[in-house]
TORPA-4810 file (N, C-alpha, C, O; in nm, 3 decimals):
<nodes>
NODE_1_1.799_1.068_2.009_1.879_1.153_1.905_1.803_1.227_1.829_1.695_1.178_1.799_M
NODE_2_1.832_1.342_1.785_1.742_1.427_1.697_1.779_1.354_1.529_1.889_1.309_1.497_Y
NODE_3_1.699_1.358_1.471_1.710_1.291_1.336_1.652_1.406_1.232_1.534_1.441_1.239_K
NODE_4_1.736_1.459_1.141_1.670_1.559_1.050_1.544_1.509_0.973_1.523_1.388_0.964_P
NODE_5_1.464_1.595_0.919_1.355_1.559_0.834_1.398_1.510_0.710_1.494_1.551_0.644_T
NODE_6_1.308_1.403_0.679_1.351_1.326_0.537_1.335_1.411_0.428_1.224_1.462_0.420_L
NODE_7_1.433_1.447_0.322_1.406_1.522_0.204_1.323_1.446_0.100_1.320_1.323_0.096_S
NODE_8_1.257_1.525_0.019_1.157_1.480_-0.069_1.192_1.375_-0.154_1.108_1.289_-0.182_S
NODE_9_1.323_1.369_-0.207_1.384_1.237_-0.302_1.432_1.132_-0.232_1.508_1.052_-0.287_N
NODE_10_1.388_1.114_-0.084_1.430_0.997_-0.026_1.324_0.918_0.035_1.225_0.981_0.072_R
NODE_11_1.327_0.795_0.051_1.201_0.730_0.101_1.271_0.610_0.199_1.384_0.564_0.182_I
NODE_12_1.173_0.570_0.307_1.215_0.485_0.413_1.162_0.356_0.359_1.052_0.353_0.304_I
NODE_13_1.245_0.236_0.375_1.211_0.103_0.343_1.187_0.028_0.477_1.296_0.006_0.531_L
NODE_14_1.083_-0.019_0.548_1.077_-0.084_0.656_1.021_-0.235_0.626_0.928_-0.264_0.551_L
NODE_15_1.102_-0.324_0.704_1.032_-0.466_0.693_0.925_-0.471_0.831_0.970_-0.493_0.943_N
NODE_16_0.817_-0.454_0.814_0.707_-0.430_0.915_0.705_-0.581_0.960_0.698_-0.678_0.885_K
NODE_17_0.712_-0.583_1.096_0.708_-0.733_1.149_0.551_-0.779_1.184_0.461_-0.700_1.215_P
NODE_18_0.539_-0.905_1.173_0.381_-0.947_1.238_0.326_-0.870_1.346_0.386_-0.827_1.444_F
NODE_19_0.197_-0.858_1.317_0.145_-0.795_1.453_0.204_-0.662_1.490_0.230_-0.636_1.608_Q
NODE_20_0.226_-0.583_1.398_0.250_-0.436_1.394_0.160_-0.331_1.343_0.177_-0.310_1.223_V
NODE_21_0.071_-0.259_1.400_-0.009_-0.166_1.318_0.065_-0.059_1.227_0.168_0.001_1.256_L
NODE_22_0.005_-0.051_1.135_0.067_0.055_1.022_0.030_0.194_1.061_-0.019_0.267_0.975_C
NODE_23_0.051_0.238_1.186_0.042_0.374_1.225_0.136_0.412_1.340_0.205_0.326_1.396_Q
NODE_24_0.139_0.528_1.370_0.223_0.574_1.471_0.157_0.607_1.601_0.219_0.597_1.707_F
NODE_25_0.027_0.649_1.595_-0.028_0.651_1.724_-0.081_0.533_1.794_-0.126_0.436_1.733_S
NODE_26_-0.075_0.542_1.938_-0.095_0.436_2.007_-0.244_0.375_1.989_-0.333_0.457_1.966_P
NODE_27_-0.281_0.235_1.997_-0.422_0.194_1.980_-0.425_0.059_2.048_-0.357_-0.037_2.012_H
NODE_28_-0.514_0.061_2.153_-0.544_-0.074_2.231_-0.435_-0.120_2.268_-0.442_-0.241_2.286_E
NODE_29_-0.302_-0.063_2.296_-0.196_-0.140_2.341_-0.092_-0.219_2.262_0.007_-0.281_2.303_G
NODE_30_-0.144_-0.199_2.125_-0.083_-0.283_2.040_0.074_-0.213_1.988_0.106_-0.095_2.001_K
NODE_31_0.152_-0.318_1.932_0.291_-0.244_1.877_0.219_-0.171_1.737_0.131_-0.208_1.660_T
NODE_32_0.307_-0.046_1.750_0.298_0.058_1.639_0.418_0.061_1.543_0.510_-0.020_1.559_T
NODE_33_0.421_0.148_1.447_0.544_0.190_1.382_0.628_0.251_1.450_0.746_0.249_1.416_L
NODE_34_0.581_0.325_1.568_0.663_0.426_1.651_0.772_0.324_1.700_0.883_0.374_1.712_A
NODE_35_0.764_0.209_1.728_0.840_0.127_1.803_0.999_0.112_1.719_1.106_0.086_1.773_E
NODE_36_0.977_0.135_1.590_1.064_0.084_1.479_1.118_0.216_1.408_1.234_0.214_1.367_Y
NODE_37_1.041_0.330_1.390_1.091_0.463_1.319_1.085_0.552_1.397_0.978_0.557_1.458_I
NODE_38_1.164_0.633_1.423_1.198_0.761_1.494_1.214_0.888_1.412_1.239_0.998_1.461_Q
NODE_39_1.197_0.858_1.269_1.214_0.982_1.181_1.104_1.062_1.188_0.996_1.012_1.158_Q
NODE_40_1.112_1.220_1.233_1.007_1.279_1.235_0.933_1.336_1.091_1.000_1.354_0.989_P
NODE_41_0.791_1.360_1.098_0.719_1.418_0.998_0.707_1.321_0.880_0.720_1.366_0.766_S
NODE_42_0.679_1.177_0.902_0.691_1.095_0.797_0.539_1.005_0.822_0.483_0.993_0.931_I
NODE_43_0.496_0.954_0.701_0.399_0.857_0.731_0.398_0.750_0.616_0.462_0.765_0.512_Y
NODE_44_0.322_0.647_0.644_0.321_0.551_0.548_0.252_0.569_0.408_0.145_0.628_0.393_P
NODE_45_0.328_0.509_0.303_0.278_0.560_0.172_0.194_0.417_0.138_0.250_0.329_0.072_A
NODE_46_0.054_0.401_0.190_-0.013_0.299_0.196_-0.008_0.200_0.306_0.070_0.213_0.401_G
NODE_47_-0.092_0.101_0.294_-0.108_0.014_0.426_-0.044_-0.132_0.422_-0.020_-0.187_0.314_R
NODE_48_-0.019_-0.190_0.542_0.012_-0.332_0.546_-0.063_-0.385_0.662_-0.052_-0.325_0.769_L
NODE_49_-0.143_-0.497_0.652_-0.243_-0.552_0.765_-0.164_-0.573_0.880_-0.043_-0.592_0.862_D
NODE_50_-0.210_-0.573_1.001_-0.142_-0.613_1.134_-0.099_-0.744_1.127_0.006_-0.779_1.180_Y
NODE_51_-0.190_-0.838_1.050_-0.121_-0.982_1.066_-0.042_-1.012_0.939_-0.003_-1.125_0.910_D
NODE_52_-0.017_-0.879_0.849_0.104_-0.927_0.751_0.229_-0.865_0.779_0.248_-0.778_0.864_S
NODE_53_0.325_-0.922_0.691_0.444_-0.884_0.717_0.529_-0.826_0.584_0.484_-0.857_0.473_E
NODE_54_0.640_-0.751_0.592_0.714_-0.716_0.488_0.739_-0.577_0.472_0.740_-0.505_0.572_G
NODE_55_0.764_-0.523_0.344_0.784_-0.400_0.313_0.693_-0.310_0.303_0.606_-0.321_0.216_L
NODE_56_0.695_-0.210_0.385_0.644_-0.084_0.404_0.715_0.050_0.357_0.834_0.063_0.389_L
NODE_57_0.655_0.150_0.287_0.725_0.266_0.237_0.664_0.374_0.317_0.544_0.392_0.340_L
NODE_58_0.770_0.445_0.357_0.737_0.588_0.447_0.819_0.688_0.398_0.940_0.690_0.375_L
NODE_59_0.704_0.797_0.383_0.772_0.922_0.322_0.733_1.057_0.412_0.662_1.041_0.511_T
NODE_60_0.774_1.176_0.381_0.751_1.283_0.444_0.706_1.376_0.329_0.679_1.494_0.350_G
NODE_61_0.699_1.325_0.219_0.662_1.421_0.109_0.515_1.379_0.053_0.497_1.272_-0.004_D
NODE_62_0.418_1.470_0.074_0.280_1.469_0.055_0.253_1.425_-0.097_0.175_1.333_-0.122_G
NODE_63_0.322_1.493_-0.198_0.311_1.479_-0.342_0.349_1.326_-0.367_0.276_1.259_-0.440_Q
NODE_64_0.455_1.272_-0.309_0.493_1.156_-0.353_0.430_1.029_-0.279_0.442_0.914_-0.321_L
NODE_65_0.355_1.069_-0.153_0.292_0.978_-0.098_0.139_0.955_-0.163_0.085_0.844_-0.166_Q
NODE_66_0.078_1.082_-0.217_-0.035_1.072_-0.296_-0.013_0.984_-0.437_-0.106_0.913_-0.473_H
NODE_67_0.107_0.989_-0.513_0.154_0.930_-0.637_0.145_0.785_-0.611_0.105_0.700_-0.690_R
NODE_68_0.192_0.766_-0.479_0.233_0.604_-0.452_0.110_0.536_-0.409_0.106_0.413_-0.412_L
NODE_69_0.002_0.610_-0.365_-0.103_0.520_-0.334_-0.236_0.571_-0.435_-0.343_0.511_-0.427_T
NODE_70_-0.224_0.655_-0.502_-0.352_0.670_-0.592_-0.382_0.572_-0.678_-0.309_0.536_-0.771_D
NODE_71_-0.510_0.516_-0.643_-0.571_0.398_-0.734_-0.528_0.415_-0.882_-0.500_0.314_-0.947_P
NODE_72_-0.522_0.541_-0.942_-0.505_0.538_-1.094_-0.369_0.520_-1.119_-0.336_0.510_-1.237_K
NODE_73_-0.261_0.513_-1.013_-0.146_0.497_-1.060_-0.080_0.394_-0.969_0.036_0.413_-0.931_H
NODE_74_-0.155_0.276_-0.930_-0.101_0.182_-0.838_0.037_0.107_-0.873_0.042_0.031_-0.970_K
NODE_75_0.126_0.124_-0.809_0.240_0.053_-0.827_0.231_-0.119_-0.799_0.175_-0.168_-0.701_L
NODE_76_0.289_-0.187_-0.891_0.266_-0.324_-0.876_0.312_-0.368_-0.744_0.412_-0.313_-0.697_P
NODE_77_0.252_-0.458_-0.681_0.318_-0.520_-0.554_0.315_-0.675_-0.529_0.217_-0.748_-0.534_K
NODE_78_0.425_-0.703_-0.506_0.448_-0.861_-0.509_0.455_-0.905_-0.372_0.515_-0.839_-0.287_T
NODE_79_0.392_-1.021_-0.345_0.352_-1.081_-0.214_0.426_-1.243_-0.228_0.445_-1.308_-0.330_Y
NODE_80_0.448_-1.268_-0.121_0.465_-1.420_-0.096_0.367_-1.481_0.006_0.366_-1.448_0.124_W
NODE_81_0.291_-1.566_-0.046_0.167_-1.618_0.035_0.190_-1.763_0.059_0.183_-1.845_-0.033_A
NODE_82_0.222_-1.803_0.205_0.196_-1.955_0.226_0.037_-1.989_0.261_-0.030_-1.935_0.349_Q
NODE_83_-0.003_-2.085_0.175_-0.121_-2.131_0.173_-0.142_-2.264_0.213_-0.051_-2.346_0.211_V
NODE_84_-0.274_-2.294_0.255_-0.308_-2.425_0.291_-0.315_-2.518_0.193_-0.384_-2.482_0.098_E
NODE_85_-0.267_-2.629_0.183_-0.268_-2.723_0.056_-0.161_-2.699_-0.056_-0.093_-2.597_-0.067_G
NODE_86_-0.156_-2.810_-0.139_-0.076_-2.782_-0.253_-0.150_-2.714_-0.356_-0.244_-2.767_-0.414_E
NODE_87_-0.102_-2.582_-0.384_-0.178_-2.517_-0.484_-0.183_-2.571_-0.613_-0.085_-2.643_-0.633_V
NODE_88_-0.254_-2.564_-0.700_-0.288_-2.631_-0.837_-0.248_-2.527_-0.925_-0.235_-2.408_-0.896_S
NODE_89_-0.229_-2.586_-1.041_-0.208_-2.488_-1.179_-0.345_-2.421_-1.216_-0.345_-2.308_-1.263_E
NODE_90_-0.467_-2.493_-1.196_-0.579_-2.435_-1.214_-0.606_-2.329_-1.138_-0.642_-2.225_-1.192_Q
NODE_91_-0.595_-2.336_-1.011_-0.601_-2.227_-0.908_-0.530_-2.112_-0.948_-0.582_-2.001_-0.950_A
NODE_92_-0.383_-2.139_-0.989_-0.271_-2.017_-1.026_-0.350_-1.949_-1.163_-0.359_-1.827_-1.167_L
NODE_93_-0.402_-2.022_-1.264_-0.483_-1.980_-1.374_-0.588_-1.896_-1.326_-0.592_-1.782_-1.373_A
NODE_94_-0.655_-1.924_-1.260_-0.776_-1.831_-1.205_-0.719_-1.699_-1.139_-0.772_-1.592_-1.169_Q
NODE_95_-0.602_-1.704_-1.042_-0.581_-1.590_-0.999_-0.499_-1.500_-1.108_-0.490_-1.379_-1.092_L
NODE_96_-0.446_-1.561_-1.211_-0.393_-1.478_-1.314_-0.507_-1.392_-1.414_-0.493_-1.281_-1.465_R
NODE_97_-0.608_-1.475_-1.420_-0.706_-1.397_-1.486_-0.817_-1.326_-1.416_-0.916_-1.280_-1.471_H
NODE_98_-0.784_-1.324_-1.273_-0.889_-1.236_-1.197_-0.984_-1.330_-1.152_-1.035_-1.414_-1.226_G
NODE_99_-1.011_-1.317_-1.021_-1.120_-1.388_-0.950_-1.232_-1.313_-0.898_-1.203_-1.204_-0.849_V
NODE_100_-1.351_-1.348_-0.898_-1.468_-1.277_-0.845_-1.476_-1.241_-0.693_-1.526_-1.327_-0.621_M
NODE_101_-1.437_-1.137_-0.642_-1.497_-1.118_-0.476_-1.598_-1.026_-0.463_-1.626_-0.943_-0.549_L
NODE_102_-1.650_-1.038_-0.363_-1.759_-0.932_-0.306_-1.777_-0.808_-0.363_-1.887_-0.758_-0.385_K
NODE_103_-1.643_-0.744_-0.394_-1.661_-0.613_-0.440_-1.613_-0.607_-0.567_-1.564_-0.504_-0.611_D
NODE_104_-1.624_-0.723_-0.641_-1.604_-0.722_-0.817_-1.478_-0.797_-0.833_-1.396_-0.822_-0.745_G
NODE_105_-1.475_-0.831_-0.972_-1.344_-0.908_-1.002_-1.222_-0.854_-1.004_-1.212_-0.738_-1.043_K
NODE_106_-1.115_-0.919_-0.965_-0.984_-0.848_-0.961_-0.910_-0.834_-1.080_-0.933_-0.925_-1.160_T
NODE_107_-0.827_-0.747_-1.119_-0.755_-0.747_-1.237_-0.668_-0.864_-1.236_-0.632_-0.928_-1.137_R
NODE_108_-0.635_-0.884_-1.377_-0.510_-1.000_-1.423_-0.394_-0.944_-1.313_-0.362_-0.830_-1.279_A
NODE_109_-0.352_-1.060_-1.281_-0.212_-1.082_-1.200_-0.131_-1.183_-1.238_-0.159_-1.275_-1.314_A
NODE_110_-0.004_-1.158_-1.166_0.095_-1.255_-1.199_0.097_-1.340_-1.066_0.096_-1.299_-0.950_L
NODE_111_0.099_-1.475_-1.119_0.098_-1.582_-1.012_0.154_-1.707_-1.053_0.124_-1.762_-1.159_A
NODE_112_0.251_-1.761_-0.952_0.346_-1.872_-0.977_0.355_-1.925_-0.846_0.341_-1.861_-0.742_E
NODE_113_0.383_-2.070_-0.861_0.419_-2.145_-0.734_0.564_-2.125_-0.716_0.630_-2.128_-0.820_R
NODE_114_0.627_-2.106_-0.605_0.737_-2.115_-0.571_0.787_-2.186_-0.464_0.699_-2.234_-0.394_I
NODE_115_0.917_-2.213_-0.425_0.972_-2.273_-0.302_0.988_-2.160_-0.209_1.010_-2.047_-0.252_S
NODE_116_0.976_-2.189_-0.070_1.000_-2.094_0.046_1.101_-2.012_0.014_1.210_-2.063_-0.007_E
NODE_117_1.086_-1.876_0.004_1.224_-1.783_-0.032_1.297_-1.793_0.056_1.255_-1.790_0.172_P
NODE_118_1.444_-1.808_0.024_1.544_-1.835_0.110_1.581_-1.732_0.178_1.665_-1.752_0.265_S
NODE_119_1.532_-1.601_0.159_1.547_-1.471_0.257_1.480_-1.484_0.365_1.506_-1.418_0.465_V
NODE_120_1.385_-1.571_0.358_1.258_-1.536_0.453_1.301_-1.589_0.593_1.360_-1.696_0.603_L
NODE_121_1.267_-1.502_0.716_1.284_-1.515_0.831_1.187_-1.596_0.917_1.077_-1.618_0.865_W
NODE_122_1.209_-1.644_1.038_1.114_-1.702_1.115_1.023_-1.618_1.180_1.052_-1.525_1.256_Q
NODE_123_0.872_-1.669_1.135_0.798_-1.566_1.212_0.771_-1.615_1.358_0.776_-1.731_1.399_R
NODE_124_0.738_-1.485_1.435_0.728_-1.508_1.572_0.574_-1.439_1.614_0.558_-1.318_1.620_N
NODE_125_0.490_-1.516_1.636_0.485_-1.668_1.656_0.475_-1.746_1.512_0.441_-1.686_1.410_P
NODE_126_0.502_-1.867_1.512_0.483_-1.938_1.389_0.348_-1.970_1.337_0.268_-1.967_1.430_P
NODE_127_0.295_-1.998_1.233_0.175_-2.029_1.189_0.116_-2.148_1.230_0.195_-2.240_1.253_I
NODE_128_0.005_-2.169_1.244_-0.059_-2.267_1.310_-0.067_-2.386_1.199_-0.134_-2.359_1.099_R
NODE_129_-0.020_-2.484_1.203_-0.032_-2.581_1.098_-0.125_-2.719_1.140_-0.122_-2.781_1.246_R
NODE_130_-0.182_-2.736_1.057_-0.293_-2.857_1.088_-0.204_-3.011_1.040_-0.112_-3.037_0.963_R
NODE_131_-0.269_-3.069_1.112_-0.188_-3.207_1.076_-0.230_-3.297_0.961_-0.347_-3.324_0.937_V
NODE_132_-0.126_-3.341_0.893_-0.143_-3.400_0.766_-0.206_-3.302_0.660_-0.287_-3.350_0.581_N
NODE_133_-0.177_-3.184_0.653_-0.237_-3.105_0.573_-0.085_-3.013_0.529_-0.026_-2.938_0.606_I
NODE_134_-0.053_-3.038_0.418_0.087_-2.962_0.347_0.049_-2.817_0.313_-0.068_-2.781_0.296_P
NODE_135_0.156_-2.734_0.304_0.130_-2.604_0.275_0.226_-2.576_0.155_0.328_-2.644_0.149_T
NODE_136_0.201_-2.477_0.055_0.290_-2.443_-0.045_0.301_-2.287_-0.055_0.219_-2.223_0.011_S
NODE_137_0.385_-2.224_-0.126_0.392_-2.104_-0.142_0.363_-2.037_-0.274_0.384_-2.098_-0.378_W
NODE_138_0.320_-1.928_-0.273_0.256_-1.858_-0.411_0.350_-1.736_-0.424_0.400_-1.689_-0.322_I
NODE_139_0.375_-1.685_-0.541_0.428_-1.553_-0.557_0.339_-1.469_-0.649_0.331_-1.488_-0.771_Q
NODE_140_0.269_-1.367_-0.576_0.156_-1.294_-0.646_0.196_-1.146_-0.660_0.253_-1.084_-0.570_L
NODE_141_0.160_-1.091_-0.783_0.178_-0.958_-0.814_0.054_-0.903_-0.847_-0.017_-0.960_-0.931_T
NODE_142_0.014_-0.787_-0.785_-0.112_-0.745_-0.808_-0.079_-0.561_-0.848_0.026_-0.500_-0.831_I
NODE_143_-0.184_-0.519_-0.894_-0.174_-0.399_-0.921_-0.292_-0.318_-0.869_-0.322_-0.207_-0.913_S
NODE_144_-0.362_-0.387_-0.762_-0.462_-0.303_-0.697_-0.434_-0.292_-0.521_-0.342_-0.340_-0.456_E
NODE_145_-0.521_-0.232_-0.488_-0.525_-0.236_-0.329_-0.618_-0.237_-0.256_-0.632_-0.150_-0.170_G
NODE_146_-0.715_-0.349_-0.272_-0.834_-0.351_-0.201_-0.791_-0.414_-0.067_-0.683_-0.470_-0.055_R
NODE_147_-0.887_-0.402_0.044_-0.886_-0.453_0.146_-0.851_-0.598_0.171_-0.930_-0.686_0.136_N
NODE_148_-0.753_-0.624_0.223_-0.720_-0.771_0.250_-0.708_-0.868_0.101_-0.712_-0.991_0.102_R
NODE_149_-0.696_-0.790_-0.016_-0.728_-0.869_-0.132_-0.643_-0.993_-0.161_-0.698_-1.079_-0.230_Q
NODE_150_-0.527_-1.014_-0.124_-0.448_-1.140_-0.157_-0.507_-1.256_-0.085_-0.536_-1.363_-0.139_V
NODE_151_-0.523_-1.227_0.043_-0.579_-1.319_0.110_-0.748_-1.381_0.074_-0.796_-1.494_0.084_R
NODE_152_-0.802_-1.258_0.031_-0.947_-1.289_-0.019_-0.927_-1.376_-0.142_-0.990_-1.481_-0.149_R
NODE_153_-0.834_-1.337_-0.253_-0.806_-1.383_-0.342_-0.758_-1.532_-0.362_-0.787_-1.597_-0.462_M
NODE_154_-0.665_-1.587_-0.239_-0.631_-1.718_-0.267_-0.756_-1.787_-0.187_-0.780_-1.898_-0.235_T
NODE_155_-0.830_-1.759_-0.094_-0.922_-1.813_-0.045_-1.047_-1.821_-0.140_-1.136_-1.903_-0.123_A
NODE_156_-1.046_-1.736_-0.232_-1.146_-1.762_-0.335_-1.132_-1.892_-0.443_-1.223_-1.951_-0.502_A
NODE_157_-1.003_-1.914_-0.447_-0.969_-2.045_-0.535_-0.938_-2.173_-0.457_-0.904_-2.279_-0.509_V
NODE_158_-0.955_-2.149_-0.313_-0.973_-2.278_-0.223_-0.825_-2.283_-0.158_-0.783_-2.391_-0.117_G
NODE_159_-0.763_-2.190_-0.150_-0.636_-2.221_-0.075_-0.633_-2.076_0.036_-0.596_-1.966_-0.006_Y
NODE_160_-0.672_-2.096_0.164_-0.651_-2.002_0.249_-0.510_-1.979_0.280_-0.432_-2.074_0.290_P
NODE_161_-0.469_-1.846_0.296_-0.355_-1.794_0.325_-0.318_-1.817_0.475_-0.398_-1.779_0.560_T
NODE_162_-0.221_-1.867_0.505_-0.156_-1.865_0.643_-0.061_-1.750_0.691_-0.059_-1.699_0.803_L
NODE_163_0.026_-1.718_0.573_0.127_-1.620_0.623_0.135_-1.543_0.494_0.137_-1.608_0.389_R
NODE_164_0.141_-1.427_0.490_0.138_-1.320_0.405_0.267_-1.212_0.423_0.281_-1.135_0.519_L
NODE_165_0.361_-1.225_0.306_0.468_-1.113_0.335_0.480_-1.050_0.186_0.493_-1.112_0.081_V
NODE_166_0.473_-0.905_0.205_0.497_-0.833_0.096_0.654_-0.814_0.073_0.730_-0.780_0.164_R
NODE_167_0.695_-0.839_-0.057_0.845_-0.861_-0.106_0.868_-0.765_-0.178_0.987_-0.755_-0.210_A
NODE_168_0.792_-0.678_-0.222_0.836_-0.554_-0.332_0.713_-0.471_-0.378_0.600_-0.513_-0.401_A
NODE_169_0.759_-0.346_-0.387_0.653_-0.233_-0.433_0.725_-0.149_-0.533_0.819_-0.073_-0.507_I
NODE_170_0.672_-0.172_-0.649_0.752_-0.090_-0.773_0.886_-0.117_-0.778_0.917_-0.236_-0.770_G
NODE_171_0.968_-0.041_-0.787_1.134_-0.063_-0.809_1.184_-0.102_-0.669_1.297_-0.150_-0.674_P
NODE_172_1.126_-0.094_-0.530_1.166_-0.143_-0.410_1.129_-0.304_-0.375_1.025_-0.367_-0.394_W
NODE_173_1.246_-0.340_-0.320_1.200_-0.482_-0.263_1.285_-0.512_-0.129_1.400_-0.471_-0.111_S
NODE_174_1.214_-0.587_-0.042_1.242_-0.628_0.094_1.408_-0.652_0.102_1.475_-0.610_0.196_I
NODE_175_1.453_-0.714_0.007_1.606_-0.726_0.022_1.674_-0.801_0.128_1.622_-0.912_0.142_G
NODE_176_1.744_-0.785_0.186_1.808_-0.838_0.313_1.740_-0.786_0.452_1.769_-0.831_0.562_S
NODE_177_1.648_-0.689_0.429_1.591_-0.643_0.565_1.536_-0.750_0.660_1.464_-0.838_0.613_L
NODE_178_1.562_-0.748_0.776_1.515_-0.833_0.870_1.400_-0.780_0.939_1.396_-0.658_0.932_Q
NODE_179_1.287_-0.842_1.015_1.168_-0.768_1.073_1.230_-0.653_1.151_1.337_-0.671_1.208_P
NODE_180_1.161_-0.522_1.157_1.201_-0.420_1.236_1.313_-0.332_1.179_1.330_-0.219_1.224_G
NODE_181_1.400_-0.390_1.068_1.493_-0.308_1.028_1.447_-0.198_0.911_1.339_-0.212_0.854_E
NODE_182_1.515_-0.115_0.889_1.471_-0.006_0.777_1.591_0.063_0.692_1.703_0.068_0.743_S
NODE_183_1.575_0.103_0.593_1.709_0.153_0.532_1.624_0.277_0.456_1.502_0.281_0.447_C
NODE_184_1.715_0.373_0.406_1.662_0.499_0.339_1.716_0.485_0.195_1.833_0.450_0.180_I
NODE_185_1.643_0.508_0.095_1.665_0.508_-0.046_1.653_0.610_-0.118_1.608_0.706_-0.056_E
NODE_186_1.677_0.633_-0.240_1.652_0.758_-0.318_1.536_0.704_-0.415_1.535_0.593_-0.468_T
NODE_187_1.447_0.795_-0.426_1.318_0.785_-0.513_1.369_0.827_-0.669_1.416_0.936_-0.703_V
NODE_188_1.349_0.720_-0.744_1.377_0.704_-0.890_1.317_0.870_-0.935_1.223_0.930_-0.882_P
NODE_189_1.390_0.909_-1.029_1.364_1.036_-1.085_1.229_1.038_-1.160_1.165_1.143_-1.160_E
NODE_190_1.183_0.935_-1.221_1.059_0.904_-1.291_0.948_0.931_-1.188_0.865_1.016_-1.217_N
NODE_191_0.939_0.875_-1.087_0.846_0.863_-0.989_0.833_1.012_-0.927_0.723_1.056_-0.896_L
NODE_192_0.958_1.089_-0.910_0.937_1.220_-0.849_0.862_1.331_-0.959_0.789_1.427_-0.930_L
NODE_193_0.904_1.286_-1.085_0.831_1.389_-1.197_0.697_1.365_-1.197_0.614_1.454_-1.218_K
NODE_194_0.666_1.230_-1.170_0.509_1.187_-1.198_0.448_1.254_-1.065_0.346_1.320_-1.082_A
NODE_195_0.502_1.244_-0.928_0.437_1.295_-0.831_0.412_1.463_-0.850_0.307_1.519_-0.817_A
NODE_196_0.521_1.526_-0.905_0.495_1.650_-0.918_0.389_1.688_-1.031_0.313_1.781_-1.004_S
NODE_197_0.377_1.627_-1.152_0.301_1.620_-1.230_0.149_1.592_-1.193_0.053_1.656_-1.236_K
NODE_198_0.145_1.492_-1.111_0.006_1.443_-1.045_-0.061_1.582_-0.982_-0.176_1.613_-1.012_T
NODE_199_0.012_1.656_-0.900_-0.024_1.754_-0.805_-0.051_1.880_-0.906_-0.155_1.946_-0.897_T
NODE_200_0.046_1.909_-0.998_0.031_2.014_-1.072_-0.098_1.994_-1.183_-0.136_2.087_-1.255_S
NODE_201_-0.144_1.891_-1.185_-0.272_1.868_-1.300_-0.389_1.897_-1.232_-0.489_1.932_-1.294_N
NODE_202_-0.390_1.883_-1.081_-0.523_1.913_-1.025_-0.588_2.038_-1.062_-0.517_2.137_-1.076_K
NODE_203_-0.720_2.046_-1.081_-0.766_2.163_-1.128_-0.751_2.286_-1.018_-0.767_2.267_-0.897_P
NODE_204_-0.720_2.408_-1.074_-0.689_2.505_-0.990_-0.821_2.590_-0.962_-0.916_2.582_-1.040_A
NODE_205_-0.825_2.657_-0.869_-0.961_2.741_-0.855_-0.971_2.838_-0.939_-0.874_2.898_-0.984_K
NODE_206_-1.108_2.864_-0.972_-1.136_2.950_-1.090_-1.096_3.091_-1.024_-1.105_3.121_-0.905_S
NODE_207_-1.042_3.178_-1.143_-1.014_3.319_-1.096_-1.073_3.414_-1.202_-1.031_3.528_-1.222_R
NODE_208_-1.174_3.355_-1.268_-1.259_3.434_-1.383_-1.298_3.559_-1.320_-1.297_3.561_-1.197_K
NODE_209_-1.330_3.656_-1.377_-1.413_3.790_-1.338_-1.564_3.759_-1.309_-1.625_3.679_-1.380_A
NODE_210_-1.612_3.810_-1.227_-1.744_3.790_-1.182_-1.830_3.827_-1.304_-1.796_3.909_-1.388_A
NODE_211_-1.933_3.764_-1.304_-2.034_3.784_-1.409_-2.093_3.927_-1.409_-2.114_3.995_-1.308_P
NODE_212_-2.115_3.961_-1.531_-2.163_4.110_-1.560_-2.278_4.144_-1.448_-2.287_4.244_-1.378_E
NODE_213_-2.369_4.021_-1.453_-2.501_4.050_-1.367_-2.473_4.059_-1.220_-2.550_4.128_-1.153_S
NODE_214_-2.371_3.995_-1.159_-2.333_4.038_-1.041_-2.256_4.167_-1.013_-2.254_4.220_-0.902_S
NODE_215_-2.178_4.224_-1.148_-2.117_4.338_-1.108_-2.231_4.485_-1.108_-2.210_4.593_-1.053_K
NODE_216_-2.348_4.443_-1.185_-2.433_4.540_-1.189_-2.564_4.541_-1.096_-2.667_4.605_-1.117_Q
NODE_217_-2.539_4.462_-0.997_-2.651_4.460_-0.907_-2.695_4.596_-0.852_-2.618_4.692_-0.855_Q
NODE_218_-2.809_4.605_-0.805_-2.844_4.736_-0.766_-2.811_4.728_-0.605_-2.808_4.624_-0.539_K
NODE_219_-2.788_4.864_-0.554_-2.766_4.903_-0.416_-2.885_4.822_-0.350_-2.989_4.809_-0.415_P
NODE_220_-2.878_4.776_-0.246_-2.975_4.700_-0.128_-3.102_4.803_-0.144_-3.211_4.776_-0.194_R
NODE_221_-3.063_4.918_-0.095_-3.210_5.019_-0.082_-3.291_5.031_-0.204_-3.413_5.046_-0.195_H
NODE_222_-3.224_5.025_-0.334_-3.315_5.015_-0.434_-3.375_4.902_-0.484_-3.466_4.903_-0.567_Q
NODE_223_-3.315_4.788_-0.423_-3.367_4.665_-0.453_-3.511_4.658_-0.389_-3.619_4.629_-0.440_R
NODE_224_-3.473_4.700_-0.241_-3.599_4.701_-0.151_-3.710_4.769_-0.203_-3.820_4.714_-0.190_S
NODE_225_-3.702_4.882_-0.261_-3.790_4.961_-0.305_-3.868_4.926_-0.438_-3.976_4.972_-0.472_R
NODE_226_-3.789_4.833_-0.507_-3.853_4.784_-0.641_-3.956_4.665_-0.592_-4.046_4.637_-0.672_A
NODE_227_-3.952_4.596_-0.473_-4.042_4.501_-0.463_-4.175_4.516_-0.475_-4.249_4.418_-0.463_R
</nodes>
């Protein structure tokens, strides 16, 4: 069934399931977004790892996509991380103040221990649990977008991530969406204006008159005689 192109003030919220590639084109036989989204002319605004779950934004507007993913204007992203072990307050404090990774220290983050979220669905397949080793949940809000950042952060403070779910991006949250489900929402006016402003601020190509020296160049046959 044909679906009209998404308007510039609308955005798709998808609960990306576990082990789904964040792209539409086929790759090595893996499941892609094409299994869940049939809307034409849209693309992800940001990424979510193959082995991570949760909220993914999709738009058909290039200006908005740039605004949502530009490192200078990163929207806060909230994650639920199930980690191995009983996370300590010391580890949470480290996460809040920033931890040193191979590509530099992370920015300050919001970090707190939480109970398993009540809206959370069963993952298929479930995580592998180690006998006699408990797990705990962390809610972590970051404003960066480094590769596999949350997993590296929890590992750096001694608590490897076993399951990672993105719960919110900026004003949008996963809500009651189940894996594979999506909905369309209106983009807040302030983000639309910011997207337009970001594009309009790009330096325009110079249209200045040519330098006098270039205007008064001698014809080719005169230049050759002057050599």
